[in-house]
C-alpha positions in Angstrom: -4.3 12.8 61.8 -5.1 12.6 58.0 -4.2 9.4 56.1 -1.5 9.9 53.4 -2.8 9.7 49.8 -1.3 7.4 47.3 0.4 9.6 44.6 -0.1 8.8 40.9 3.3 10.3 40.1 5.1 7.0 39.5 2.6 6.2 36.7 3.2 9.6 35.0 6.9 9.1 35.2 6.7 5.7 33.7 4.8 6.9 30.7 7.0 9.9 30.2 10.1 7.7 30.3 8.6 5.3 27.8 7.9 8.1 25.4 11.3 9.6 25.7 13.1 6.4 25.2 10.8 5.1 22.5 12.8 3.6 19.6 16.1 3.3 21.5 18.2 0.6 19.9 16.3 0.7 16.7 18.1 0.8 13.4 18.2 4.3 11.8 18.7 5.7 8.4 22.1 7.4 8.4 20.7 10.6 6.9 17.6 12.0 5.3 19.2 11.4 1.9 19.5 7.7 2.8 15.8 7.7 3.7 14.9 9.3 0.3 16.9 6.8 -1.6 15.3 3.9 0.2 11.8 5.2 0.1 11.9 6.5 -3.5 13.7 3.3 -4.5 10.9 1.3 -2.9 8.3 3.4 -4.6 9.9 3.4 -8.1 9.8 0.0 -9.7 8.0 -2.0 -12.3 4.9 0.0 -11.5 6.5 3.0 -13.1 7.9 1.5 -16.3 5.3 -1.2 -16.8 2.1 -0.5 -15.0 1.8 3.2 -15.4 2.5 3.3 -19.2 0.2 0.3 -19.7 -2.7 2.1 -17.9 -2.1 5.3 -19.9 -2.1 3.1 -23.0 -5.3 1.4 -22.1 -7.3 4.3 -20.6 -7.3 7.1 -23.1 -3.8 8.5 -23.2 -3.7 11.9 -21.6 -7.2 11.5 -20.2 -5.7 9.1 -17.6 -3.8 12.0 -16.0 -7.0 13.5 -14.6 -7.8 10.6 -12.3 -4.1 10.0 -11.7 -3.4 13.5 -10.4 -6.7 13.4 -8.4 -5.5 10.1 -6.8 -2.0 11.4 -6.1 -2.9 14.7 -4.4 -6.2 13.9 -2.7 -5.6 10.2 -1.7 -2.0 9.0 -2.2 0.0 11.8 -0.5 -2.4 12.0 2.5 -2.2 8.3 3.1 1.6 8.4 2.6 1.8 11.1 5.3 -0.3 9.0 7.6 1.9 5.9 7.2 5.3 7.7 7.6 4.0 9.8 10.5 2.6 6.8 12.4 5.8 4.9 11.9 7.9 7.9 13.2 5.6 8.7 16.1 5.2 5.2 17.5 8.6 3.9 16.2 6.8 0.7 15.2 5.7 -1.1 12.0 2.2 -1.3 10.7 0.7 -3.8 13.1 2.1 -2.1 16.1 1.0 1.4 15.0 -2.6 0.3 14.4 -2.5 -1.7 17.6 -1.7 1.6 19.3 -4.7 3.3 17.6 -6.9 0.5 19.0 -6.3 -3.1 20.0 -9.1 -4.1 17.6 -7.3 -2.4 14.7 -4.3 -4.7 14.6 -5.9 -6.6 11.8 -5.7 -3.4 9.7 -1.9 -3.6 9.9 -1.9 -7.4 9.4 -4.0 -7.0 6.2 -1.5 -4.4 5.0 1.5 -6.7 5.6 -0.4 -9.7 4.0 -1.2 -7.6 1.0 2.5 -6.8 0.5 3.5 -10.4 1.1 1.0 -11.8 -1.4 2.1 -9.2 -4.0 5.9 -9.9 -3.6 5.4 -13.6 -4.4 4.5 -12.7 -8.0 6.5 -9.4 -8.1 9.6 -11.6 -7.6 8.7 -13.6 -10.7 8.9 -10.5 -12.8 12.4 -10.2 -11.6 13.1 -13.8 -12.3 11.8 -13.4 -15.9 14.1 -10.3 -16.2 17.0 -12.4 -15.0 16.1 -15.1 -17.5 15.9 -12.7 -20.4 19.3 -11.2 -19.4 21.2 -14.4 -19.3 19.4 -15.7 -22.4 20.9 -12.8 -24.3 24.4 -14.5 -23.9 23.4 -17.8 -25.4 24.4 -19.0 -28.8 20.8 -18.8 -30.1 20.4 -15.2 -28.8 17.1 -13.9 -30.0 18.5 -10.4 -30.4 21.2 -11.5 -32.9 18.7 -11.0 -35.7 19.1 -7.9 -37.9 15.6 -6.6 -37.4 13.2 -7.5 -34.7 9.6 -6.3 -34.7 7.7 -5.4 -31.6 5.3 -8.3 -32.1 8.2 -10.7 -32.4 9.8 -9.4 -29.3 6.6 -9.8 -27.4 6.0 -13.3 -28.6 9.6 -14.2 -27.7 9.0 -13.0 -24.1 5.7 -14.8 -23.8 6.7 -18.1 -25.5 10.3 -18.6 -24.6 11.1 -16.6 -21.5 7.8 -17.3 -19.6 7.4 -20.7 -21.2 3.8 -20.4 -22.6 4.7 -22.0 -25.9 2.6 -25.2 -25.2 -0.2 -23.8 -23.1 -3.5 -25.2 -24.1 -5.8 -23.8 -21.3 -5.3 -21.9 -18.1 -4.3 -24.9 -16.1 -0.6 -25.3 -15.1 1.0 -28.4 -16.8 4.6 -28.0 -15.9 7.2 -25.9 -14.0 9.5 -23.9 -16.2 12.9 -25.0 -14.8 14.9 -21.9 -15.8 12.3 -19.6 -14.1 12.4 -21.7 -10.9 16.1 -21.3 -10.9 16.1 -17.6 -11.5 13.3 -17.2 -9.0 15.6 -18.9 -6.4 18.5 -16.6 -7.5 16.2 -13.5 -7.0 15.2 -14.6 -3.5 18.9 -15.2 -2.6 19.6 -11.6 -3.6 16.6 -10.4 -1.5 17.7 -12.5 1.5 21.3 -11.1 1.6 19.9 -7.6 1.2 17.6 -8.2 4.2 19.7 -10.3 6.5 22.3 -7.7 7.2 20.0 -4.9 8.3 18.9 -1.5 7.2 22.5 -0.4 6.6 23.0 -3.1 3.9 19.7 -2.5 2.2 20.3 1.2 2.3 23.6 0.9 0.5 21.9 -1.3 -2.1 19.3 1.4 -2.7 22.0 4.0 -3.7 22.9 1.7 -6.6 19.5 0.4 -7.5 17.9 3.8 -7.5 20.7 5.9 -8.9 21.8 3.7 -11.8 18.3 3.1 -13.4 17.7 6.9 -13.2 20.7 7.6 -15.4 19.9 4.8 -17.8 16.3 5.9 -18.1 17.5 9.3 -19.4 19.8 7.6 -21.9 16.9 5.5 -23.1 14.6 8.5 -23.3 17.1 10.4 -25.4 17.4 7.5 -27.8 13.6 7.0 -28.0 13.0 10.6 -28.9 15.3 10.3 -31.9 13.4 7.4 -33.5 11.2 8.0 -36.5 7.5 8.2 -35.6 8.3 8.9 -31.9 6.6 12.3 -32.1 3.3 10.6 -32.9 3.6 8.4 -29.8 4.4 11.5 -27.6 1.4 13.3 -29.0 -0.9 10.4 -28.1 0.7 10.3 -24.6 0.1 14.0 -23.7 -1.3 15.7 -26.7 -4.4 13.6 -27.4 -7.0 12.3 -25.0 -9.9 9.9 -25.4 -12.5 11.7 -23.1 -15.1 9.0 -23.8 -13.0 6.7 -21.6 -14.7 8.1 -18.5 -18.1 6.9 -19.6 -17.0 3.7 -21.4 -14.7 2.6 -18.5 -15.6 4.3 -15.3 -13.3 1.9 -13.4 -10.5 4.2 -14.6 -10.8 6.0 -11.3 -10.3 2.9 -9.1 -7.4 1.8 -11.3 -5.8 5.2 -11.0 -6.0 5.1 -7.2 -4.7 1.5 -7.0 -1.8 2.5 -9.3 -0.9 5.4 -6.9 -1.1 3.1 -3.9 0.9 0.4 -5.8 3.5 2.9 -7.0 3.9 4.8 -3.7 4.2 1.7 -1.6 1.3 2.7 0.6 -1.1 0.1 2.0 1.7 -2.5 2.2 3.3 -1.4 5.5 6.5 -0.3 3.7 6.4 3.4 4.5 5.3 2.8 8.1 8.3 0.6 8.5 10.6 3.1 6.9 9.1 5.9 9.0 9.9 3.9 12.1 13.6 3.9 11.2 13.7 7.7 11.0 14.2 10.0 14.0 10.9 11.0 15.6 11.4 14.7 14.7 12.0 14.2 11.0 9.6 16.4 8.9 7.2 13.7 7.7 5.0 15.9 5.6 8.0 17.2 3.6 9.5 13.8 3.3 6.2 12.3 2.0 5.9 15.0 -0.6 9.4 14.5 -1.8 8.9 10.7 -2.1 5.5 11.0 -3.8 6.5 13.7 -6.4 9.8 12.0 -7.2 8.0 8.7 -7.8 5.4 10.4 -10.1 8.1 12.3 -12.0 9.8 9.0 -12.7 6.5 7.5 -14.0 5.9 10.6 -16.2 9.4 10.4 -17.7 9.1 6.7 -18.3 5.8 7.3 -20.1 7.7 9.6 -22.6 10.2 6.9 -23.3 7.6 4.1 -23.7 5.2 6.1 -25.9 8.1 7.5 -28.1 9.1 3.9 -28.7 5.5 2.8 -29.3 5.2 5.6 -31.9 8.3 4.2 -33.6 6.9 0.7 -33.6 3.6 1.9 -35.0 5.5 3.6 -37.8 7.5 0.4 -38.6 4.3 -1.6 -38.8 2.5 1.0 -40.9 -0.2 1.7 -38.3 -2.0 5.0 -37.9 -2.0 5.0 -34.0 -0.2 3.4 -31.1 -3.6 2.3 -30.0 -3.6 -0.1 -32.9 -0.6 -2.0 -31.4 -1.7 -5.1 -29.6 0.3 -4.7 -26.4 -0.8 -5.0 -22.8 0.7 -5.6 -19.3 4.4 -6.5 -19.1 4.5 -7.2 -22.8 4.2 -3.4 -23.4 7.7 -2.9 -22.0 9.3 -6.0 -23.4 7.8 -5.4 -26.8 9.0 -1.8 -27.1 12.2 -0.8 -25.5 14.4 -3.8 -26.5 13.3 -3.3 -30.1 14.3 0.4 -30.0 17.6 -0.2 -28.2 18.4 -2.9 -30.7 18.8 -0.2 -33.4 21.7 1.4 -31.5 25.3 0.5 -32.3 26.1 -2.4 -30.1 22.4 -2.9 -29.6 22.7 -6.2 -27.8 24.6 -4.6 -25.0 22.0 -1.8 -24.7 19.3 -4.5 -24.4 21.3 -6.3 -21.6 21.7 -2.9 -19.9 17.9 -2.5 -20.1 17.4 -5.9 -18.4 19.8 -4.8 -15.6 17.9 -1.5 -15.2 14.6 -3.4 -14.9 16.1 -5.8 -12.3 17.5 -2.9 -10.2 14.3 -1.0 -10.3 12.4 -4.0 -9.1 14.7 -5.5 -6.5 14.6 -2.7 -4.0 10.8 -2.7 -4.2 10.8 -6.4 -3.4 13.3 -5.9 -0.5 11.0 -3.2 0.9 7.9 -5.5 0.9 9.9 -8.0 3.0 11.4 -5.2 5.2 7.9 -4.2 6.2 7.2 -7.8 7.3 10.5 -8.1 9.2 9.9 -4.8 11.0 6.5 -6.0 12.3 8.0 -9.3 13.5 10.8 -7.6 15.3 8.4 -5.2 17.0 6.4 -8.1 18.7 7.3 -9.6 22.0 7.1 -13.0 20.4 9.7 -12.5 17.8 11.6 -9.5 19.2 14.7 -11.5 20.0 14.7 -13.8 16.9 17.9 -13.3 14.9 17.3 -11.2 11.8 19.2 -13.6 9.5 17.0 -16.5 10.7 13.8 -14.5 10.3 14.9 -13.3 6.9 15.6 -16.9 5.8 12.2 -18.2 6.9 10.3 -15.4 5.2 12.2 -15.5 1.9 12.1 -19.3 1.8 8.3 -19.3 2.2 7.9 -16.6 -0.3 10.0 -18.5 -2.8 7.9 -21.6 -2.4 4.7 -19.6 -2.9 6.2 -17.9 -6.0 6.7 -21.2 -7.8 3.1 -21.0 -8.9 4.1 -18.2 -11.2 7.0 -20.2 -12.5 4.6 -22.6 -14.3 3.8 -22.4 -18.0 0.7 -20.4 -17.1 2.5 -18.3 -14.6 1.6 -15.0 -16.4 -2.1 -15.9 -16.4 -2.0 -16.4 -12.6 0.1 -13.3 -12.2 -2.2 -11.2 -14.3 -5.3 -12.5 -12.5 -4.0 -12.0 -9.0 -2.6 -8.6 -9.9 -6.1 -7.5 -11.0 -7.7 -8.7 -7.7 -4.9 -7.2 -5.6 -6.2 -3.8 -6.7 -9.3 -4.4 -4.6 -7.2 -5.5 -1.6 -5.1 -2.3 -1.9 -8.3 -0.1 -1.9 -9.8 -2.1 0.9 -6.6 -1.7 3.1 -6.5 2.0 2.3 -10.1 2.3 3.4 -9.7 0.6 6.7 -6.5 2.5 7.5 -8.3 5.8 7.1 -11.2 4.6 9.1 -8.9 3.4 11.9 -7.0 6.7 11.9 -9.8 9.1 11.3 -12.7 7.4 13.2 -11.4 4.9 15.7 -8.5 6.8 17.3 -9.5 7.9 20.8 -13.1 6.8 20.1 -13.5 5.9 23.8 -12.9 9.6 24.7 -15.5 10.6 22.1 -18.0 8.2 23.5 -17.4 9.5 27.0 -18.1 13.0 25.8 -21.1 12.4 23.6 -22.4 8.9 24.5 -22.3 5.8 22.4 -25.6 6.2 20.7 -24.7 9.6 19.1 -21.3 8.3 18.0 -22.4 5.1 16.4 -25.5 6.5 14.8 -23.3 9.2 13.1 -20.8 6.5 11.9 -23.7 4.4 10.6 -25.2 7.4 8.8 -22.0 8.4 7.2 -21.0 5.0 5.7 -24.5 3.6 5.5 -25.6 6.3 3.1 -22.6 5.7 0.9 -23.3 1.9 0.9 -26.9 2.5 0.0 -25.9 4.8 -2.9 -23.4 2.2 -4.1 -26.2 -0.4 -4.1 -28.3 1.9 -6.2 -25.5 2.9 -8.6 -23.9 -0.5 -9.2 -26.5 -3.0 -8.1 -29.7 -1.5 -9.6 -27.8 0.6 -12.1 -29.8 3.8 -11.5 -27.5 6.8 -11.0 -30.3 9.2 -10.1 -31.7 6.8 -7.5 -28.3 6.4 -6.0 -27.8 10.2 -5.5 -31.3 10.5 -4.1 -30.8 7.6 -1.7 -27.5 9.1 -0.6 -29.0 12.5 0.2 -32.2 11.3 1.8 -30.5 8.6 4.0 -27.8 11.1 5.1 -30.3 13.8 5.9 -32.5 11.4 7.9 -29.6 10.0 9.8 -28.2 13.4 10.6 -31.6 14.6 11.7 -31.7 11.8 14.2 -28.2 12.6 15.4 -29.2 16.2 15.9 -32.2 15.1 17.9 -29.9 13.0 20.1 -27.5 15.8 20.6 -30.2 18.2 21.6 -31.3 15.8 24.3 -27.7 15.4 25.4 -27.4 19.2 25.7 -30.5 19.4 27.8 -29.0 16.9 30.2 -25.7 18.8 30.4 -26.1 22.6 30.1 -22.3 23.1 30.1 -22.1 21.6 26.6 -22.2 23.9 23.6 -23.3 23.1 20.0 -19.9 24.1 18.6 -18.0 21.8 21.0 -20.4 18.9 20.4 -20.2 19.2 16.6 -16.4 19.4 16.7 -16.2 16.4 19.0 -18.6 14.5 16.7 -17.1 15.3 13.3 -13.4 16.0 13.8 -12.1 15.3 17.4 -10.7 11.9 16.6 -8.5 12.8 13.6 -7.6 16.2 15.1 -6.3 14.5 18.2 -4.3 12.2 16.1 -2.9 15.1 14.1 -2.0 16.9 17.4 -0.2 13.8 18.7 1.7 13.3 15.4 2.6 16.9 15.1 4.3 16.7 18.5 6.8 14.3 16.9 6.9 14.8 13.2 6.3 18.5 12.8 3.8 20.3 10.5 0.8 18.5 9.0 -1.9 20.6 7.3 -5.4 20.7 8.8 -6.6 19.7 5.3 -4.9 16.4 5.8 -7.1 15.6 8.8 -10.3 16.5 6.9 -9.2 14.3 3.9 -8.4 11.3 6.1 -11.8 11.4 7.9 -14.3 12.9 5.5 -13.1 12.3 2.0 -10.7 9.4 1.4 -12.6 6.5 3.2 -15.8 7.5 1.5 -14.2 7.8 -1.9 -12.3 4.5 -1.6 -15.6 2.7 -0.6 -17.2 4.0 -3.8 -14.2 3.1 -5.9 -14.1 -0.4 -4.5 -17.6 -1.1 -5.8 -17.0 0.9 -9.0 -14.1 -1.4 -9.8 -16.2 -4.5 -9.0 -19.0 -3.2 -11.3 -16.7 -2.9 -14.3 -17.8 -5.0 -17.3 -16.0 -6.8 -20.2 -16.9 -8.7 -23.3 -16.6 -12.5 -23.1 -15.6 -14.8 -25.9 -19.2 -15.1 -27.0 -19.7 -11.4 -27.3 -21.7 -11.0 -24.1 -21.2 -8.2 -21.6 -20.2 -9.7 -18.3 -18.9 -8.4 -15.0 -15.1 -8.3 -15.0 -15.0 -9.3 -11.3 -15.0 -13.1 -11.4 -14.5 -13.2 -15.2 -11.3 -11.3 -15.6 -10.0 -11.7 -19.2 -12.0 -15.0 -19.4 -9.3 -16.8 -17.4 -10.2 -20.2 -15.9 -11.9 -20.5 -12.5 -8.8 -21.4 -10.5 -7.2 -18.1 -11.5 -10.3 -16.2 -10.6 -10.7 -18.0 -7.3 -7.1 -17.5 -6.3 -7.5 -13.7 -6.9 -10.7 -13.5 -5.0 -9.2 -15.3 -2.1 -6.7 -12.6 -1.7 -9.5 -10.1 -1.0 -11.3 -12.6 1.3 -8.1 -13.2 3.3 -7.4 -9.5 3.8 -11.0 -8.9 4.9 -10.8 -11.9 7.3 -7.8 -10.4 9.0 -9.5 -7.1 9.5 -12.9 -8.5 10.7 -11.4 -11.2 13.0 -9.2 -8.7 14.7 -12.2 -6.4 15.2 -14.4 -9.1 16.6 -11.8 -11.2 18.4 -8.9 -9.0 19.4 -7.5 -11.6 21.8 -6.6 -13.8 18.7 -3.7 -11.4 18.0 -2.4 -10.8 21.5 0.8 -12.6 20.5 1.5 -9.6 18.2 1.6 -7.2 21.1 4.7 -5.0 20.8 7.5 -5.0 23.3 6.6 -1.6 24.7 3.0 -2.7 25.2 4.2 -5.7 27.3 6.6 -3.4 29.3 3.7 -1.0 29.9 1.5 -3.8 31.2 4.4 -4.9 33.5 4.9 -1.3 34.7 1.1 -0.9 35.3 1.1 -4.2 37.3 4.1 -3.0 39.3 2.4 0.3 40.0 -0.8 -1.5 41.1 1.3 -3.6 43.5 3.0 -0.4 44.9 -0.4 1.2 45.4 -1.7 -1.9 47.2 1.3 -1.9 49.5 0.8 1.8 50.2 -2.8 1.3 51.0 -1.9 -1.6 53.3 0.6 0.7 55.1 -2.0 3.4 55.4 -4.6 1.0 56.7 -2.0 -0.5 59.2 -0.9 3.0 60.3 -4.5 4.0 60.8 -5.3 0.9 62.8 -2.3 1.4 65.1 -3.3 5.1 65.6 -6.8 4.0 66.4 -5.7 1.4 68.9 -3.5 4.1 70.7 -6.4 6.4 70.8 -8.6 3.8 72.3 -6.0 3.0 74.9 -5.6 6.7 75.8 
C-alpha cells in the first residue's frame, strides 16, 4: 500500500487568498478625480511658483527647459510610474513595497520617508512666513500701504521684517522670531487636523487647495501680462537662452532632475502612499502621466506670470534685462508678484489673496509628506492598531519642534543650505529605488539560473565602470580619460561575464545564449513589470529599460556632477560648492551634509543588517509567516499520521 503524499494545496490557497484580499479595509479615494486632485495638489506647490522660476532665472532662461524636459520624460515620469504602481500592486507604503522587493531593501523606503520628513520641517516654515506676511498686511503699519513699492523694497521687507533677519551678524542663530514660531505652530495645527481625520478629510481639502490657486494663478497671469515691460520678461523666459550655461554650470542637469523629483513628489514616498489608496486595477501609467503633465503645465504657466512681472520690475528700475535684478530663492516670488498686484485697484486685497494662494499651494504638499509617513506606520505590525489621531499628533508635534530651527533669525540661511543638500538626498533615493526595482527584484531567481558569480560580476561591471568614469571626470578633471575608462572597464568586465556564461553553457547544454542574455540583462525588471501589469494595467516595455539601464546610471553621474559644482568665495577663489554653499557658516553646511549621511545610513544599514528593521514588517508579512508556520505544523502532523499508519500496516504484515 502506497503512503499518501502531503499536498501543497493549502499553501497555494493561502497565498491566493492573501492576494485577493490584499488592501481590504484600506482607505480609498472616492474616485479617480479625487486621486488626481490629491496627487496633483501634492505635486503642485512652492516648487512650481518659487523653485522652478528661480531655476529658470538662474540657469539661462529658456536653456533650462532642455534638461528640465529630459528629466521629466526620461527620469521623472518613469519613477512616478514605479511609485504609483508599487503602491497599487502591494497596497502598501514605501517601506512595505521595498520590503516586498527584498527584505534588505526596506532601508530604501525608509530613506525616502526620512527625506520627505526632513524636507517638510523647513517646507512648513515657508508656510509660516506666508501666514506671517498675510496677517502683517492687516496691521496699522502695513508695509503695502505705501503708494509705490519697488521690488527691492518688497524683498528687503520680506527678509528683514517677516523672516526677522534685520539684526543678523553672522550665520549663527541668536534668537527665535516669536511670530514665526507662533505661525509655525498654527501651520502644524492645520496639518494635524487635515491628517487626523483620514484620507476623506485631506481629499476634501485638496479640492479647495488645488482648485482655488489655479483660478487665482490665471488672474495673476492676466494682470502680469498687461504690465509695461512684461514682454521683455516673457522674451527672456522662452525667447532667449544662454547656451553657455551648459559649460559654465554643468550642474544644471542635476538641478533639473532634483527639481522634477521635488515637484512631482517622487522619492518622498508620497506617490507610493497615494497609489496604495487606489484600487489595484487603476491605470497607473495613465494616472502618472496626468499628474506629471498637469504639474509641469502649472510650473510653465507660473513661469510666465513671474517673468512678466520681472520684466515690469526691470522696466521700473531702468535695467536692460531681468538678469540684472538681484533676486534669488524665495525672494524671487515675494519681490515680484506683490509689487505687481499692488498696482491693481484695491491692491492690498490682491496681495492678501496672493498670500492665501501661496499657503493653499503649499499646505497640501505638506500634508502629503506627512501622509506618506502615516501610511508606512499604519502598514507595520508594530503601529497598525495605533489610533490615527494619536499617530498624527506625535508626528506633527515632533516636526514642529524640529522646524523651530528655521524660526530663528537665520532660519532662511539654514533653510537655503539644507534645501541645497536635500537635492543630493533626492537623487540618491531615486538611484537606490531604481536599483532595488530594476536589479534586486527576484535576484534570487536570477542567481539560481545563472549563478552568483555571473550576476555579481555583471552588476559590478555596470556600476563600477560608471564610478570609475565619475572619478576621472570629477576627481581628476579629465573628460577624455573618463570616457576612455568607462569604455575600457565596461568592455573588460563584460568580456569576463561572457567567459563565465560560456562556461555555464558548457555545463548545461539546455541553456541558450538568448535566454541567458535576457536573464542577465532584463529578467528582474521585466518580471517586476509583468507582476505590476497584472494589477495596474499597461506599462510600456521602454519603462523597464529606463528603470534598469538608464535612470540609475544617469542619477549616479548627476550626483557626482552636482557635488563637483564650483562657486566663487568671498576672496574671489574658485571652490567646490559642496561644503561651501553660498559661503554659509560650518553649522549650516554640516546640517545639510548630515541629511545625506542619514539617508545613506538607512540604506546601507538595512542592506547589511536587515534584522534591524524587522519591526517594520507589514501586517500581511506577519500573517504570511503565521500561515506558513501553520502549514508546516499541518505537514508535520500529516507526516506523523503517515508514519504511524505505515508502522501499523507493517506490524500487521509481520503478524500475518
